[in-house]
NULUMZA-184963 format. One line per 3 residues: number of its first residue (from 0); for each residue x, y, z of C-alpha. Coordinates in nm, 3 decimals. Example, Ala and Ser with C-alpha at 12.3 -4.5 7.8 and 13.67 -1.06 7.14 Angstrom:
0) 1.230,-0.450,0.780 | 1.367,-0.106,0.714 .
This chain:
0) 0.010,-0.008,0.024 | 0.227,0.282,-0.135 | 0.183,0.588,-0.315 .
3) -0.135,0.700,-0.144 | -0.171,1.080,-0.033 | -0.205,1.038,0.293 .
6) 0.152,0.901,0.327 | 0.317,1.295,0.316 | 0.094,1.329,0.582 .
9) 0.201,1.055,0.873 | 0.482,1.210,0.959 | 0.298,1.551,1.076 .
12) 0.039,1.310,1.253 | 0.315,1.114,1.419 | 0.522,1.401,1.607 .
15) 0.173,1.608,1.651 | 0.082,1.264,1.873 | 0.397,1.220,1.996 .
18) 0.385,1.611,2.147 | 0.039,1.608,2.239 | -0.155,1.305,2.210 .
21) -0.407,1.436,2.016 | -0.484,1.527,1.692 | -0.747,1.626,1.385 .
24) -0.665,1.447,1.061 | -0.790,1.591,0.802 | -0.805,1.426,0.408 .
27) -0.983,1.381,0.177 | -1.156,1.072,0.035 | -0.930,0.822,-0.068 .
30) -0.640,0.939,0.082 | -0.582,0.642,0.302 | -0.682,0.749,0.636 .
33) -0.855,0.409,0.741 | -0.569,0.169,0.593 | -0.281,0.329,0.728 .
36) -0.320,0.545,0.989 | -0.362,0.257,1.264 | -0.068,0.044,1.138 .
39) 0.125,0.383,1.113 | 0.040,0.429,1.529 | 0.162,0.074,1.571 .
42) 0.476,0.094,1.384 | 0.536,0.430,1.549 | 0.574,0.263,1.889 .
45) 0.346,0.560,2.027 | 0.160,0.300,2.256 | 0.210,-0.056,2.446 .
48) -0.132,-0.044,2.463 | -0.398,-0.171,2.205 | -0.510,0.101,1.910 .
51) -0.911,0.079,1.918 | -1.008,0.265,1.563 | -1.447,0.333,1.537 .
54) -1.615,0.291,1.247 | -1.973,0.376,1.166 | -2.105,0.086,1.044 .
57) -2.082,-0.290,1.046 | -1.957,-0.351,0.696 | -1.726,-0.077,0.689 .
60) -1.556,-0.259,1.031 | -1.505,-0.568,0.886 | -1.396,-0.461,0.583 .
63) -1.165,-0.201,0.739 | -0.976,-0.519,0.954 | -0.968,-0.714,0.656 .
66) -0.725,-0.456,0.455 | -0.514,-0.387,0.782 | -0.497,-0.786,0.786 .
69) -0.390,-0.798,0.469 | -0.139,-0.550,0.492 | 0.030,-0.737,0.728 .
72) -0.086,-1.084,0.553 | -0.282,-1.209,0.847 | -0.628,-1.291,0.857 .
75) -0.829,-1.070,1.125 | -0.834,-1.177,1.460 | -0.417,-1.179,1.492 .
78) -0.273,-0.830,1.510 | -0.566,-0.711,1.341 | -0.918,-0.776,1.495 .
81) -1.296,-0.648,1.501 | -1.555,-0.634,1.722 | -1.918,-0.503,1.613 .
84) -2.307,-0.605,1.783 | -2.305,-1.032,1.736 | -1.989,-1.098,1.647 .
87) -1.612,-1.051,1.708 | -1.275,-1.197,1.582 | -0.990,-1.077,1.837 .
90) -0.725,-1.280,2.033 | -0.444,-1.220,2.296 | -0.242,-1.107,2.007 .
93) -0.443,-0.834,1.876 | -0.298,-0.469,1.870 | -0.541,-0.299,1.653 .
96) -0.912,-0.349,1.716 | -1.141,-0.162,1.450 | -1.499,-0.181,1.653 .
99) -1.847,0.008,1.565 | -1.940,0.342,1.751 | -2.154,0.180,2.023 .
102) -1.906,-0.048,2.102 | -1.649,0.194,2.229 | -1.948,0.304,2.502 .
105) -2.014,-0.059,2.642 | -1.618,-0.054,2.663 | -1.630,0.285,2.831 .
108) -1.899,0.203,3.101 | -1.717,-0.075,3.171 | -1.414,0.004,3.253 .
111) -1.389,0.406,3.266 | -1.014,0.369,3.269 | -1.010,0.193,2.949 .
114) -0.743,-0.047,3.102 | -0.479,-0.190,2.786 | -0.628,0.055,2.540 .
117) -0.343,0.318,2.426 | -0.508,0.502,2.177 | -0.882,0.565,1.999 .
120) -0.938,0.672,1.640 | -1.223,0.816,1.579 | -1.267,0.736,1.169 .
123) -1.503,0.917,0.933 | -1.611,1.149,1.230 | -1.725,1.416,0.978 .
126) -2.050,1.155,1.023 | -2.138,1.317,1.355 | -2.300,1.012,1.461 .
129) -2.488,1.024,1.810 | -2.246,0.765,1.947 | -1.935,0.915,1.764 .
132) -1.997,1.243,1.976 | -2.098,1.058,2.314 | -1.790,0.842,2.249 .
135) -1.550,1.149,2.226 | -1.693,1.345,2.452 | -1.651,1.007,2.709 .
138) -1.252,0.965,2.583 | -1.206,1.345,2.654 | -1.312,1.335,2.974 .
141) -1.113,0.986,3.048 | -0.844,1.179,2.920 | -0.871,1.448,3.145 .
144) -0.905,1.320,3.416 | -0.797,0.969,3.455 | -0.564,0.879,3.181 .
147) -0.314,1.172,3.018 | -0.140,0.906,2.845 | -0.477,0.810,2.610 .
150) -0.397,0.900,2.227 | -0.725,1.027,2.082 | -0.718,1.116,1.652 .
153) -1.066,1.251,1.520 | -1.028,1.149,1.130 | -1.226,1.333,0.818 .
156) -1.252,1.384,0.475 | -1.498,1.663,0.500 | -1.570,1.811,0.828 .
159) -1.506,2.139,0.947 | -1.216,2.071,1.116 | -1.161,2.362,1.366 .
162) -1.391,2.349,1.608 | -1.324,1.943,1.652 | -0.975,2.106,1.733 .
165) -1.083,2.336,1.969 | -1.268,2.131,2.183 | -1.000,1.839,2.174 .
168) -0.739,2.102,2.253 | -0.551,1.928,1.913 | -0.328,2.044,1.617 .
171) -0.483,1.984,1.251 | -0.330,1.738,1.035 | -0.400,1.809,0.639 .
174) -0.308,1.561,0.432 | -0.364,1.728,0.020 | -0.493,1.593,-0.309 .
177) -0.666,1.276,-0.400 | -0.539,0.923,-0.564 | -0.670,1.040,-0.899 .
180) -0.845,1.325,-1.031 | -1.259,1.286,-1.087 | -1.459,1.430,-1.337 .
183) -1.739,1.539,-1.230 | -2.087,1.518,-1.448 | -2.448,1.675,-1.401 .
186) -2.734,1.654,-1.563 | -2.807,1.921,-1.809 | -3.188,1.985,-1.709 .
189) -3.366,1.905,-1.352 | -3.589,1.614,-1.375 | -3.940,1.667,-1.413 .
192) -4.152,1.647,-1.101 | -4.358,1.316,-1.187 | -3.993,1.131,-1.287 .
195) -3.980,0.810,-1.068 | -3.608,0.835,-0.893 | -3.558,0.427,-0.989 .
198) -3.595,0.506,-1.339 | -3.402,0.779,-1.355 | -3.107,0.587,-1.165 .
201) -3.146,0.299,-1.398 | -3.114,0.580,-1.702 | -2.837,0.731,-1.538 .
204) -2.603,0.389,-1.463 | -2.693,0.274,-1.815 | -2.564,0.573,-1.960 .
207) -2.246,0.547,-1.729 | -2.198,0.224,-1.838 | -2.214,0.373,-2.231 .
210) -1.992,0.657,-2.134 | -1.699,0.508,-1.961 | -1.459,0.225,-1.846 .
213) -1.444,0.002,-1.538 | -1.630,-0.056,-1.197 | -1.950,0.141,-1.106 .
216) -2.067,0.232,-0.802 | -2.408,0.394,-0.771 | -2.522,0.566,-0.474 .
219) -2.938,0.484,-0.366 | -3.079,0.565,-0.031 | -3.221,0.225,0.034 .
222) -3.273,-0.140,-0.031 | -3.623,-0.119,-0.164 | -3.450,0.158,-0.418 .
225) -3.143,-0.066,-0.459 | -3.404,-0.375,-0.570 | -3.622,-0.184,-0.801 .
228) -3.302,0.003,-0.967 | -3.163,-0.357,-0.991 | -3.489,-0.530,-1.173 .
231) -3.493,-0.183,-1.430 | -3.120,-0.273,-1.539 | -3.108,-0.641,-1.545 .
234) -3.266,-0.657,-1.903 | -3.075,-0.410,-2.073 | -2.701,-0.464,-1.902 .
237) -2.422,-0.740,-2.110 | -2.347,-1.048,-2.032 | -2.041,-0.994,-1.852 .
240) -2.185,-0.709,-1.613 | -2.156,-0.837,-1.290 | -2.475,-0.656,-1.087 .
243) -2.350,-0.604,-0.677 | -2.600,-0.509,-0.456 | -2.479,-0.378,-0.099 .
246) -2.626,-0.297,0.179 | -2.626,-0.300,0.521 | -2.883,-0.615,0.567 .
249) -2.731,-0.837,0.348 | -2.565,-1.130,0.446 | -2.166,-1.152,0.465 .
252) -2.073,-1.319,0.162 | -2.299,-1.133,-0.019 | -2.131,-0.809,0.137 .
255) -1.776,-0.965,0.056 | -1.876,-1.029,-0.327 | -1.963,-0.658,-0.412 .
258) -1.631,-0.525,-0.230 | -1.397,-0.782,-0.373 | -1.276,-0.737,-0.715 .
261) -1.433,-0.963,-1.010 | -1.204,-1.224,-1.205 | -1.350,-1.131,-1.506 .
264) -1.597,-0.899,-1.663 | -1.708,-0.527,-1.497 | -1.892,-0.462,-1.179 .
267) -2.157,-0.228,-1.076 | -2.224,-0.189,-0.721 | -2.567,-0.051,-0.623 .
270) -2.510,0.073,-0.265 | -2.652,0.260,-0.018 | -2.433,0.504,0.200 .
273) -2.278,0.238,0.338 | -2.045,0.245,0.037 | -1.920,0.647,0.123 .
276) -1.716,0.605,0.392 | -1.431,0.370,0.502 | -1.438,0.083,0.201 .
279) -1.252,0.039,-0.084 | -1.483,-0.129,-0.356 | -1.216,-0.238,-0.626 .
282) -1.199,-0.198,-0.904 | -1.417,0.127,-0.935 | -1.344,0.414,-1.149 .
285) -1.699,0.567,-1.175 | -1.961,0.696,-0.921 | -2.306,0.766,-1.001 .
288) -2.482,0.946,-0.738 | -2.865,0.984,-0.688 | -2.871,1.283,-0.465 .
291) -3.031,1.095,-0.177 | -2.934,0.959,0.172 | -3.107,0.787,0.441 .
294) -3.078,0.919,0.848 | -3.120,0.845,1.157 | -3.408,1.086,1.298 .
297) -3.620,1.088,1.604 | -3.990,0.940,1.473 | -4.221,1.057,1.676 .
300) -4.479,0.803,1.498 | -4.273,0.470,1.696 | -4.112,0.691,1.957 .
303) -3.757,0.547,1.841 | -3.524,0.643,1.598 | -3.594,0.535,1.246 .
306) -3.411,0.649,0.917 | -3.542,0.909,0.659 | -3.485,1.015,0.317 .
309) -3.343,1.313,0.285 | -3.142,1.498,-0.047 | -2.757,1.450,0.051 .
312) -2.525,1.766,0.144 | -2.220,1.901,-0.077 | -2.024,1.713,0.139 .
315) -2.151,1.359,0.131 | -2.149,1.424,-0.243 | -1.759,1.509,-0.244 .
318) -1.726,1.173,-0.046 | -1.937,0.959,-0.271 | -1.711,1.151,-0.563 .
321) -1.402,1.026,-0.408 | -1.494,0.695,-0.427 | -1.440,0.686,-0.812 .
324) -1.066,0.801,-0.778 | -0.897,0.576,-0.584 | -0.748,0.313,-0.815 .
327) -0.769,0.501,-1.162 | -0.846,0.890,-1.267 | -1.273,0.836,-1.247 .
330) -1.599,1.039,-1.301 | -1.884,1.143,-1.126 | -2.232,1.130,-1.239 .
333) -2.478,1.318,-1.057 | -2.845,1.297,-1.059 | -2.926,1.661,-1.027 .
336) -2.805,1.962,-1.218 | -2.496,2.180,-1.149 | -2.719,2.469,-1.038 .
339) -2.947,2.298,-0.830 | -2.634,2.222,-0.598 | -2.640,2.558,-0.436 .
342) -2.956,2.448,-0.307 | -2.755,2.117,-0.091 | -2.682,2.209,0.208 .
345) -2.272,2.224,0.302 | -2.289,1.958,0.530 | -2.550,1.678,0.766 .
348) -2.658,1.788,1.048 | -2.533,1.612,1.376 | -2.733,1.282,1.452 .
351) -2.755,1.446,1.808 | -2.979,1.760,1.730 | -3.231,1.538,1.595 .
354) -3.231,1.210,1.707 | -3.403,1.002,1.987 | -3.174,1.073,2.332 .
357) -3.336,0.838,2.501 | -3.011,0.585,2.471 | -2.782,0.900,2.516 .
360) -2.976,0.967,2.810 | -2.961,0.659,3.014 | -2.592,0.623,2.924 .
363) -2.503,0.968,3.054 | -2.719,0.864,3.397 | -2.520,0.557,3.403 .
366) -2.221,0.716,3.357 | -2.327,0.935,3.647 | -2.293,1.333,3.466 .
369) -2.491,1.602,3.355 | -2.481,1.652,2.958 | -2.371,2.040,3.026 .
372) -2.068,1.871,3.261 | -1.957,1.685,2.901 | -1.745,1.787,2.636 .
375) -1.971,1.788,2.358 | -1.927,1.916,2.040 | -2.248,1.974,2.001 .
378) -2.462,1.970,2.311 | -2.836,1.747,2.344 | -3.068,1.994,2.244 .
381) -3.255,2.091,2.592 | -3.609,2.007,2.511 | -3.524,1.638,2.317 .
384) -3.306,1.521,2.640 | -3.587,1.652,2.935 | -3.856,1.438,2.658 .
387) -3.622,1.154,2.663 | -3.556,1.135,3.102 | -3.942,1.174,3.145 .
390) -3.973,0.882,2.878 | -3.716,0.659,3.112 | -3.863,0.798,3.419 .
393) -4.164,0.642,3.309 | -3.986,0.350,3.239 | -3.856,0.336,3.561 .
396) -3.513,0.367,3.464 | -3.466,0.698,3.614 | -3.590,0.797,4.011 .
399) -3.739,1.162,4.067 | -3.403,1.294,4.076 | -3.289,1.168,3.744 .
402) -3.035,0.921,3.868 | -2.984,0.596,3.738 | -3.201,0.284,3.896 .
405) -3.120,-0.105,3.932 | -3.371,-0.134,3.663 | -3.177,0.151,3.459 .
408) -2.884,-0.017,3.474 | -3.062,-0.357,3.382 | -3.170,-0.198,3.067 .
411) -2.831,-0.048,2.979 | -2.670,-0.384,2.906 | -2.865,-0.458,2.630 .
414) -2.872,-0.348,2.271 | -3.174,-0.209,2.259 | -3.365,0.076,2.244 .
417) -3.479,0.180,2.604 | -3.856,0.099,2.535 | -3.743,-0.257,2.383 .
420) -3.502,-0.345,2.650 | -3.752,-0.251,2.908 | -3.997,-0.520,2.778 .
423) -3.739,-0.717,2.733 | -3.626,-0.722,3.073 | -3.955,-0.786,3.197 .
426) -4.064,-1.036,2.969 | -3.708,-1.188,2.937 | -3.652,-1.402,2.563 .
429) -4.053,-1.420,2.519 | -4.000,-1.057,2.416 | -3.693,-1.090,2.163 .
432) -3.956,-1.133,1.841 | -4.176,-0.861,1.946 | -3.855,-0.709,2.016 .
435) -3.709,-0.760,1.661 | -3.993,-0.715,1.494 | -4.050,-0.336,1.648 .
438) -3.696,-0.242,1.563 | -3.732,-0.297,1.169 | -3.907,-0.184,0.897 .
441) -4.260,-0.360,0.837 | -4.250,-0.662,0.695 | -4.610,-0.665,0.531 .
444) -4.720,-0.466,0.260 | -5.072,-0.383,0.238 | -5.141,-0.502,0.572 .
447) -5.422,-0.349,0.827 | -5.263,-0.203,1.165 | -5.282,-0.480,1.339 .
450) -4.981,-0.595,1.472 | -5.092,-0.943,1.552 | -5.064,-0.990,1.199 .
453) -4.691,-0.906,1.168 | -4.651,-1.160,1.452 | -4.854,-1.443,1.286 .
456) -4.608,-1.409,0.983 | -4.358,-1.412,1.165 | -4.426,-1.711,1.366 .
459) -4.532,-1.917,1.027 | -4.452,-1.726,0.687 | -4.558,-2.003,0.514 .
462) -4.919,-2.071,0.651 | -4.932,-1.682,0.680 | -4.929,-1.649,0.322 .
465) -5.153,-1.898,0.238 | -5.446,-1.791,0.484 | -5.404,-1.407,0.385 .
468) -5.363,-1.192,0.070 | -5.056,-0.907,0.221 | -4.763,-0.934,0.089 .
471) -4.443,-1.099,0.304 | -4.074,-0.896,0.294 | -3.904,-1.201,0.293 .
474) -3.562,-0.992,0.344 | -3.702,-0.816,0.609 | -3.854,-1.100,0.793 .
477) -3.549,-1.309,0.746 | -3.374,-1.010,0.916 | -3.601,-0.969,1.217 .
480) -3.593,-1.374,1.250 | -3.232,-1.335,1.246 | -3.189,-1.038,1.534 .
483) -3.493,-1.231,1.704 | -3.247,-1.503,1.745 | -2.972,-1.310,1.848 .
486) -3.175,-1.098,2.128 | -3.319,-1.434,2.265 | -2.946,-1.550,2.341 .
489) -2.844,-1.222,2.492 | -3.167,-1.192,2.674 | -3.176,-1.534,2.876 .
492) -3.069,-1.401,3.190 | -3.206,-1.051,3.186 | -3.585,-1.107,3.280 .
495) -3.585,-1.000,3.646 | -3.642,-1.316,3.866 | -4.010,-1.160,3.966 .
498) -4.116,-1.195,3.627 | -3.977,-1.533,3.494 | -4.255,-1.708,3.563 .
501) -4.509,-1.445,3.417 | -4.627,-1.481,3.075 | -4.722,-1.158,2.887 .
504) -4.939,-1.164,2.612 | -4.821,-0.967,2.269 | -5.001,-0.651,2.393 .
507) -4.892,-0.671,2.722 | -4.537,-0.652,2.601 | -4.623,-0.354,2.346 .
510) -4.781,-0.199,2.680 | -4.501,-0.241,2.836 | -4.273,-0.081,2.527 .
513) -4.508,0.184,2.484 | -4.701,0.257,2.857 | -4.755,0.606,2.679 .
516) -4.895,0.472,2.424 | -5.200,0.328,2.568 | -5.473,0.422,2.374 .
519) -5.846,0.457,2.463 | -6.158,0.524,2.172 | -6.352,0.844,2.255 .
522) -6.727,0.839,2.188 | -6.827,0.960,1.865 | -6.843,0.783,1.526 .
525) -6.486,0.844,1.410 | -6.202,0.588,1.525 | -6.036,0.874,1.758 .
528) -5.804,0.789,2.068 | -5.688,0.919,2.339 | -5.328,0.827,2.458 .
531) -5.222,0.742,2.796 | -4.934,1.001,2.695 | -5.179,1.289,2.644 .
534) -5.166,1.319,2.241 | -5.408,1.182,2.006 | -5.446,0.995,1.747 .
537) -5.679,0.844,1.473 | -5.727,0.510,1.280 | -5.868,0.432,0.962 .
540) -6.223,0.416,0.978 | -6.244,0.069,0.797 | -5.989,-0.099,0.980 .
543) -6.071,-0.373,1.219 | -5.896,-0.250,1.499 | -6.145,0.049,1.510 .
546) -6.397,-0.152,1.692 | -6.185,-0.143,1.950 | -6.222,0.015,2.306 .
549) -5.860,0.006,2.398 | -5.515,-0.057,2.190 | -5.144,-0.048,2.237 .
552) -5.010,0.218,1.971 | -4.705,0.080,1.854 | -4.598,0.329,1.549 .
555) -4.801,0.632,1.358 | -4.742,0.910,1.097 | -4.583,1.112,1.397 .
558) -4.826,1.410,1.302 | -4.811,1.650,1.620 | -5.190,1.709,1.616 .
561) -5.331,1.402,1.556 | -5.143,1.138,1.443 | -5.252,0.854,1.186 .
564) -5.253,0.512,1.333 | -4.994,0.280,1.129 | -4.942,-0.008,1.364 .
567) -5.123,-0.104,1.723 | -5.294,-0.403,1.881 | -5.576,-0.458,2.095 .
570) -5.530,-0.498,2.504 | -5.778,-0.547,2.745 | -5.889,-0.336,3.063 .
573) -5.793,-0.617,3.265 | -5.417,-0.623,3.130 | -5.369,-0.286,3.147 .
576) -5.467,-0.277,3.513 | -5.231,-0.587,3.582 | -4.970,-0.402,3.418 .
579) -4.968,-0.061,3.559 | -5.157,-0.123,3.914 | -4.933,0.104,4.062 .
582) -4.965,0.368,3.809 | -5.384,0.376,3.813 | -5.548,0.632,4.071 .
585) -5.891,0.731,4.095 | -5.938,1.117,4.054 | -6.202,1.343,4.153 .
588) -6.200,1.567,3.826 | -6.412,1.898,3.826 | -6.340,2.094,3.474 .
591) -6.452,2.323,3.237 | -6.599,2.137,2.942 | -6.545,2.431,2.647 .
594) -6.753,2.172,2.420 | -7.015,2.132,2.664 | -7.005,2.484,2.801 .
597) -7.069,2.346,3.134 | -6.893,2.242,3.441 | -6.823,1.864,3.402 .
600) -6.780,1.689,3.797 | -6.652,1.334,3.750 | -6.455,1.059,3.921 .
603) -6.214,0.836,3.685 | -5.998,0.592,3.694 | -5.735,0.731,3.499 .
606) -5.368,0.577,3.372 | -5.251,0.861,3.252 | -5.441,1.096,3.048 .
609) -5.693,0.795,2.973 | -5.978,0.744,3.178 | -6.067,0.318,3.220 .
612) -6.349,0.411,3.413 | -6.584,0.752,3.463 | -6.860,0.827,3.664 .
615) -7.071,1.141,3.811 | -6.944,1.265,4.116 | -7.254,1.370,4.251 .
618) -7.156,1.499,4.566 | -6.848,1.695,4.462 | -6.791,2.044,4.683 .
621) -6.921,2.360,4.586 | -6.608,2.570,4.582 | -6.433,2.264,4.355 .
624) -6.740,2.366,4.125 | -6.682,2.726,4.154 | -6.285,2.687,4.123 .
627) -6.370,2.493,3.787 | -6.650,2.753,3.686 | -6.359,2.998,3.678 .
630) -6.202,2.860,3.397 | -6.550,2.872,3.235 | -6.502,3.263,3.263 .
633) -6.162,3.282,3.156 | -6.285,3.088,2.811 | -6.639,3.274,2.815 .
636) -6.517,3.641,2.869 | -6.632,3.873,3.127 | -6.962,4.035,3.060 .
639) -7.084,4.315,3.277 | -7.410,4.486,3.306 | -7.444,4.851,3.230 .
642) -7.434,4.892,3.596 | -7.138,4.707,3.651 | -6.986,4.871,3.349 .
645) -7.094,5.232,3.493 | -6.938,5.113,3.820 | -6.600,5.009,3.686 .
648) -6.590,5.321,3.521 | -6.644,5.529,3.800 | -6.370,5.340,3.978 .
651) -6.137,5.398,3.681 | -6.169,5.818,3.706 | -6.126,5.795,4.091 .
654) -5.756,5.572,4.042 | -5.693,5.868,3.769 | -5.776,6.156,4.028 .
657) -5.533,5.965,4.311 | -5.785,5.754,4.514 | -5.648,5.427,4.649 .
660) -5.867,5.191,4.463 | -5.837,4.834,4.290 | -5.751,4.808,4.001 .
663) -6.143,4.732,3.759 | -6.006,4.737,3.395 | -6.111,4.387,3.213 .
666) -5.725,4.289,3.216 | -5.701,4.350,3.533 | -6.037,4.179,3.647 .
669) -5.922,3.871,3.440 | -5.605,3.888,3.618 | -5.714,3.875,3.960 .
672) -6.047,3.683,3.876 | -6.014,3.416,4.171 | -5.995,3.656,4.429 .
675) -6.270,3.851,4.353 | -6.557,3.599,4.185 | -6.500,3.317,4.325 .
678) -6.771,3.367,4.599 | -6.987,3.446,4.364 | -6.991,3.173,4.135 .
681) -7.216,2.926,4.382 | -7.465,2.759,4.172 | -7.352,2.884,3.827 .
684) -7.241,2.620,3.633 | -7.296,2.682,3.264 | -7.276,2.911,3.022 .
687) -7.649,3.024,3.053 | -7.551,3.075,3.454 | -7.300,3.311,3.389 .
690) -7.497,3.520,3.142 | -7.797,3.570,3.405 | -7.465,3.636,3.655 .
693) -7.489,4.020,3.755 | -7.120,4.123,3.858 | -7.225,4.442,4.046 .
696) -7.240,4.291,4.379 | -6.916,4.121,4.346 | -6.730,4.430,4.202 .
699) -6.937,4.662,4.502 | -6.784,4.398,4.734 | -6.430,4.490,4.652 .
702) -6.449,4.810,4.834 | -6.480,4.886,5.162 | -6.665,5.146,5.349 .
705) -6.425,5.451,5.331 | -6.348,5.341,4.980 | -6.688,5.346,4.873 .
708) -6.708,5.693,5.057 | -6.454,5.848,4.850 | -6.538,5.680,4.528 .
711) -6.956,5.852,4.589 | -6.778,6.179,4.676 | -6.534,6.192,4.371 .
714) -6.747,6.013,4.124 | -7.096,6.022,4.220 | -7.299,5.744,4.098 .
717) -7.627,5.962,4.046 | -7.749,6.300,3.905 | -8.067,6.390,4.100 .
720) -8.308,6.562,3.897 | -8.582,6.835,3.974 | -8.800,6.612,4.074 .
723) -8.583,6.416,4.306 | -8.508,6.130,4.075 | -8.170,5.984,4.065 .
726) -8.029,5.942,3.740 | -7.733,5.691,3.694 | -7.455,5.857,3.551 .
729) -7.227,5.675,3.269 | -6.870,5.758,3.268 | -6.778,5.545,3.002 .
732) -6.762,5.767,2.717 | -6.530,6.062,2.655 | -6.776,6.293,2.873 .
735) -6.981,6.152,3.232 | -7.388,6.129,3.045 | -7.683,6.122,3.197 .
738) -8.020,6.033,2.945 | -8.343,6.138,3.084 | -8.724,6.290,3.020 .
741) -8.679,6.652,2.855 | -8.985,6.747,3.052 | -8.760,6.613,3.370 .
744) -8.555,6.960,3.367 | -8.861,7.197,3.296 | -8.698,7.513,3.521 .
747) -8.359,7.443,3.516 | -8.180,7.750,3.426 | -7.813,7.600,3.458 .
750) -7.611,7.292,3.247 | -7.645,6.993,3.508 | -7.261,6.903,3.627 .
753) -7.095,6.684,3.846 | -6.867,6.876,4.086 | -6.722,7.080,3.809 .
756) -6.740,6.859,3.489 | -7.080,6.917,3.263 | -7.238,6.631,3.205 .
759) -7.320,6.514,2.846 | -7.733,6.521,2.870 | -7.945,6.297,2.650 .
762) -8.274,6.451,2.612 | -8.576,6.169,2.532 | -8.944,6.231,2.409 .
765) -9.213,6.063,2.686 | -9.155,5.729,2.423 | -8.809,5.727,2.569 .
768) -8.632,5.785,2.252 | -8.335,6.056,2.195 | -8.454,6.384,2.088 .
771) -8.144,6.624,2.123 | -7.781,6.552,2.321 | -7.636,6.836,2.425 .
774) -7.313,6.999,2.678 | -7.542,7.351,2.669 | -7.869,7.315,2.852 .
777) -7.932,7.704,2.846 | -7.844,7.724,2.477 | -8.061,7.434,2.388 .
780) -8.354,7.612,2.566 | -8.301,7.926,2.351 | -8.212,7.775,1.995 .
783) -8.315,7.464,1.870 | -8.619,7.375,2.163 | -8.884,7.562,1.957 .
786) -8.788,7.313,1.643 | -8.852,7.022,1.911 | -9.116,7.185,2.031 .
789) -9.305,7.186,1.715 | -9.221,6.867,1.643 | -9.338,6.699,1.988 .
792) -9.635,6.913,2.025 | -9.761,6.732,1.706 | -9.615,6.350,1.796 .
795) -9.729,6.387,2.213 | -10.004,6.657,2.221 | -10.139,6.521,2.550 .
798) -9.779,6.646,2.696 | -9.709,6.981,2.814 | -9.477,7.191,2.574 .
801) -9.444,7.517,2.758 | -9.354,7.832,2.520 | -9.092,7.917,2.754 .
804) -8.927,7.567,2.943 | -8.697,7.755,3.170 | -9.023,7.879,3.363 .
807) -9.276,7.575,3.327 | -9.236,7.346,3.656 | -9.097,6.990,3.543 .
810) -9.280,6.734,3.508 | -9.338,6.318,3.388 | -9.708,6.355,3.365 .
813) -9.966,6.389,3.093 | -10.242,6.611,3.044 | -10.561,6.442,3.170 .
816) -10.763,6.352,2.887 | -11.108,6.593,2.834 .
């Protein structure tokens, strides 16, 4: 292995590690980081301990170990070994061990000093996986507190190196150049919107096959796209072209067939992003990039991380193109135009920003730390981390102080999501099938939501196919079976003694994994469910499960408002009560119902947000009912009678004049509603009751005797007419205002006032209709009264309309009939 670009950078890397024990190695794709750096460290004698190199994928770990061992003329398991989930090839002679990222976490949790390990290399760190970020944070803490001799190297092709170097307090060592140049070819025009991805990829691959020589590596997002594209290509490829799929779920022999060189003919590899890093696929000179990638994202629908399809970033496209320049000058075809490239994000987002953090929170608790205390390159988002801790508390893995419990330690030992680890810890090997099923993609196509159908297909695929019309994804089913067997072996001793003889139904096991997804069907025609965790979900009305009162939801579309149920299983009330007896409580409930517009008083047997039993609370205390009505008031709003409105207007004026009176603005009344309104809500239960309630007594009760005296003196409530009647004064407008019959002011030679403030006077006809509004009564008598008199005499001849109203006596009487 000579002539690789990385060779020129190795002396600088070794020198940096001798000086500080840390480095960030930046080298372009194909430079040879994976295959040369571990052996360079070994040959330099930098450490007597083992060199551990992290790889993001199992296939990459196996392949890297194979290539390293070949350079030494050995097979994996001697000087170079590897360890991945469910498989290990190491020995006492092993000095370089290639591991997947989760393995390092287990090593550290088991032995915080990393005894016998001298160096940890983080290969392909630019992928910013959750495990790699956490592993680096733990290693930095270990190196700072326990192992100042621990060598740490972060290696990447497309990483923004400086932030990592700053975190590690390490120099950046850069390898320039690529082994061979790569020509990039883009589409001339954007693909039409309705173009099928598989067809477009098949066409571009055939074009590349015709225009170039050498092996072709095509990047597709997943197994499904690979299989469909493979079917489209087969009829059009020459007989000497070897078509090789490559994805993580394949068996080892098929993966090796895709990697090793062909004896004759031309190779065409259809691969996922598994071939993007750390792998050297022999004979590849052409890359065809479909521009899509699958990433781990937290899926609210399943409550766990799932792979979603997104557009690649520019860094990933560069990484992929580099596969074409490893053994000879190459060509990279891209399924997008050069103009579209500008819209690509520069780098993939760190997984920690969008992933389910439940496993991370469990590991941090097991470590005995707080995330803020660990040197993360990107700290976990506070909201997502708090949600993860809440789930772990629900599962009994964390206590009230967020410390790990004995049960949490049991969960951490299983290579499963905490939900499924909790289920398996209680149900033992019996839960292995369901855990494997829930961890993988749905093996059925065209099936209803019923989880039991998947379990039936898993138990006996042949019998299931004979009885049912649903199609079985055989590859997914075999993968689930393999994982179930592995889990069954690893969980034989995990079950708690108290539960060893307990037989759990499939529904009970699902509820153990998803205690927040126990659903109760709401009343009504649509199949809507209230989930125990507080969210809502809806099922297709035609689904056979839609008639079930109680279900456990194991998968939804993740809609945050009302998720659509994709997978669930029916469960009985007895099963729920048995499983969650310590979490089910009777609750007295008094609350305002917006839908019914009334106070509802119920006694409910509740599991989380689900009411398993619901009864009328016949003897609910008046105070509880009144407090519930307060929420009704907040919902309906304050409605003041005319008298109450005039009273609050008087209080506002008195406050403006400097009197110490409570604020009775609408906002202040709502803010303090519990203080002044609660005693007056006795017997008020509905929107109709509230509409009839006059708030004036409650408002007046807010003032003591001295305050009422100050209010009456400063802003009197009434104007006394010449007849001695008290007319309420309305202070809500720009001027204080009264309304009264015109004849009642006969003889009044001055304008009515309150203190020195003139009143706005609305003069009414005998029929109580406004005839004039004035703020100058003498001017009205001497002016427009004559016109009003002429009109009023014609309409109301039995009422007095004197020529000079200032000389007449006030009256409300009519003339007697003749």
